[in-house]
C-alpha positions in Angstrom: -17.6 29.0 10.1 -15.0 26.3 10.8 -11.4 26.7 9.6 -9.6 23.4 9.4 -10.5 21.7 12.6 -13.9 20.2 13.5 -14.3 18.9 17.0 -17.4 17.2 18.5 -17.9 16.6 22.2 -20.7 15.6 24.5 -20.2 18.7 26.5 -19.0 22.1 25.5 -15.4 22.4 26.7 -14.2 25.3 28.7 -11.0 26.4 30.4 -7.5 25.5 29.2 -8.8 22.7 26.9 -11.4 24.9 25.1 -11.3 25.2 21.4 -13.6 28.2 21.5 -15.3 28.8 18.1 -13.8 25.6 16.7 -15.8 23.5 19.2 -19.5 22.6 18.9 -22.0 21.0 21.2 -23.9 18.1 19.7 -24.9 14.6 20.8 -22.1 12.9 19.0 -24.0 11.5 15.9 -20.7 11.3 14.0 -18.9 9.5 16.8 -21.8 7.0 17.1 -21.7 6.4 13.4 -17.9 5.7 13.5 -18.2 3.4 16.5 -20.9 1.5 14.7 -18.7 1.1 11.6 -15.8 -0.2 13.8 -18.2 -2.8 15.3 -19.6 -3.7 11.8 -16.2 -4.5 10.5 -14.8 -6.1 13.6 -12.2 -3.4 14.3 -11.3 -3.1 17.9 -11.6 0.3 19.5 -8.6 1.5 21.5 -7.7 4.6 23.5 -6.8 6.4 20.2 -8.5 5.5 17.0 -7.2 7.1 13.8 -9.4 7.2 10.7 -9.5 8.8 7.2 -12.3 9.5 4.8 -11.3 9.4 1.1 -12.9 11.4 -1.7 -11.3 10.1 -5.0 -13.1 12.8 -7.0 -11.0 15.6 -8.5 -7.6 14.1 -7.7 -6.2 15.7 -10.8 -6.9 19.1 -9.3 -4.4 18.3 -6.5 -6.8 19.6 -3.8 -7.4 18.9 -0.1 -10.7 17.1 -0.1 -10.3 14.3 2.5 -11.0 14.0 6.2 -8.3 12.8 8.7 -9.2 12.4 12.3 -9.2 10.4 15.5 -11.6 9.6 18.3 -10.6 9.0 21.9 -13.3 8.3 24.4 -16.0 10.8 23.7 -13.8 13.2 21.8 -13.8 13.3 18.0 -11.4 15.3 16.0 -11.6 15.9 12.2 -9.1 17.7 10.0 -8.8 18.7 6.4 -6.2 16.7 4.5 -5.4 14.2 1.9 -5.4 10.4 1.9 -4.0 10.2 -1.6 -0.7 11.3 -3.2 -0.6 14.6 -5.0 -0.4 15.3 -8.7 3.4 15.6 -8.7 4.2 12.2 -7.3 1.4 10.6 -9.3 3.1 11.8 -12.4 6.6 11.3 -11.0 6.4 8.2 -8.8 9.3 7.4 -6.4 8.6 3.7 -7.0 8.8 2.3 -10.6 5.7 0.3 -9.9 3.7 3.5 -9.4 2.8 5.8 -6.5 1.2 4.2 -3.5 -2.3 4.7 -2.3 -3.2 3.1 1.0 -6.0 0.6 0.4 -9.4 1.2 1.9 -10.1 -0.7 5.1 -8.6 -1.4 8.5 -4.9 -1.2 8.8 -3.6 -2.8 12.0 -0.6 -1.5 13.8 0.9 0.4 10.9 2.2 3.5 12.8 4.2 4.5 15.8 5.6 7.9 16.9 8.8 8.7 15.3 10.5 11.5 13.2 9.1 12.0 9.7 12.1 12.4 7.4 14.2 12.7 10.6 12.7 16.3 11.0 9.7 16.3 13.2 7.5 14.0 15.3 4.7 12.3 13.4 3.1 8.9 13.0 5.4 6.7 11.0 5.7 3.2 9.5 8.8 1.9 11.3 10.4 -1.1 12.9 7.8 -2.8 15.2 4.9 -1.8 12.9 3.0 -4.1 10.5 3.5 -4.0 6.7 1.2 -1.7 4.7 -1.2 -2.6 2.0 -1.3 -0.2 -0.9 -2.4 -0.1 -4.5 -0.1 1.5 -7.1 -1.3 3.8 -9.8 0.6 2.1 -12.6 -1.0 4.0 -15.4 -1.0 7.4 -13.6 -4.6 8.0 -14.2 -5.5 9.1 -10.6 -7.9 6.2 -10.0 -7.8 2.5 -9.2 -8.3 0.3 -12.2 -7.6 -3.3 -13.2 -4.1 -2.3 -14.4 -3.1 -1.2 -11.0 -1.4 -3.6 -8.6 -1.7 -4.4 -4.9 1.6 -4.2 -3.0 2.3 -5.1 0.6 5.4 -4.0 2.5 7.1 -1.3 4.5 6.5 1.8 2.4 6.8 4.6 4.9 3.3 5.8 4.3 3.1 8.1 7.3 0.7 10.5 8.8 2.2 14.0 8.9 1.5 17.7 8.1 2.0 19.8 5.0 3.8 23.1 5.3 4.6 24.5 8.7 4.6 28.0 7.4 1.4 28.5 5.4 -1.9 26.8 4.4 -1.3 25.5 0.9 -4.0 25.5 -1.8 -2.6 22.3 -3.4 -1.0 19.1 -2.1 2.1 19.5 -4.3 5.0 17.4 -3.1 3.7 16.9 0.4 2.2 13.5 -0.3 3.7 10.6 -2.2 1.1 8.4 -0.6 1.2 9.7 3.0 -1.8 10.7 4.9 -1.3 14.5 5.3 -3.0 17.1 7.4 -3.1 20.5 5.6 -2.7 22.7 8.7 0.4 22.6 10.9 -1.8 23.8 13.8 -4.3 21.0 13.4 -1.5 18.5 13.1 -0.1 19.8 16.4 -3.4 19.2 18.1 -3.6 15.7 16.8 -0.1 14.9 18.0 -0.8 16.5 21.3 -3.6 13.9 21.8 -1.2 11.1 20.9 1.7 12.3 23.1 -0.5 12.9 26.1 -2.3 9.5 25.8 -1.9 6.8 28.4 -0.9 4.4 25.6 2.1 6.5 24.5 3.2 7.5 28.0 3.2 3.8 29.0 5.1 2.6 25.9 7.0 5.1 23.6 7.1 2.4 20.9 3.3 1.8 21.0 1.8 1.1 17.6 -1.5 2.5 16.3 -4.3 1.3 14.0 -5.8 3.3 11.1 -9.2 2.8 9.4 -9.5 4.3 5.9 -13.1 4.7 4.6 -14.5 5.8 1.3 -16.8 8.9 1.5 -19.7 6.7 0.4 -19.4 4.9 3.8 -19.7 8.0 5.9 -23.0 9.9 5.9 -21.6 13.0 7.4 -18.8 13.5 4.9 -20.4 16.2 2.9 -21.4 18.3 5.9 -18.0 18.1 7.6 -15.9 18.6 4.5 -17.9 21.7 3.6 -17.2 23.1 7.1 -13.5 22.2 7.0 -13.0 23.8 3.6 
């Protein structure tokens, strides 16, 4: 049984890079599917490719039911998290126009490595990044409707972790629109890939893309989320 990390490789990893029971040997069907989706939508692959899979069901329950991940070369990492704001900030938006949800689709150059809330290293929407496209839950009903507006700007919708101390059952105040990984350990693994990449070592201000999918676009969503949860 997996905990919060799901990793797929062409070969079983051993030695210092092993993920022991959290690694599985398959022929990368998930990676192939993701790569095909990138090609289908004309999204360029890079050394590191961040993606999210959103499940809009049960948002009122304030639960972790989304996949956040990256693929780099032949390695594919998937983590349990949220791509939507939690119950608290939906009901108590920081912006009078409503709490932000990143729109589905390909977001070009929206993140670079920086300090989230000036506290710890994460992926942040900062100077040098592109503006972000979001929809705002004007009527606070946890779903996108005709009443909700599209907004484009620098909103600080980052990719970060939840609690560093414990695995929380609910999202709580950890997302006002940010993409949030539930486990601190899993977040550390994701950031390790980033910080050790050629892209980042060559340019500390390098920017990264993000592709946000709906669960209906990803055939393996149910299998993976069951394992992660």
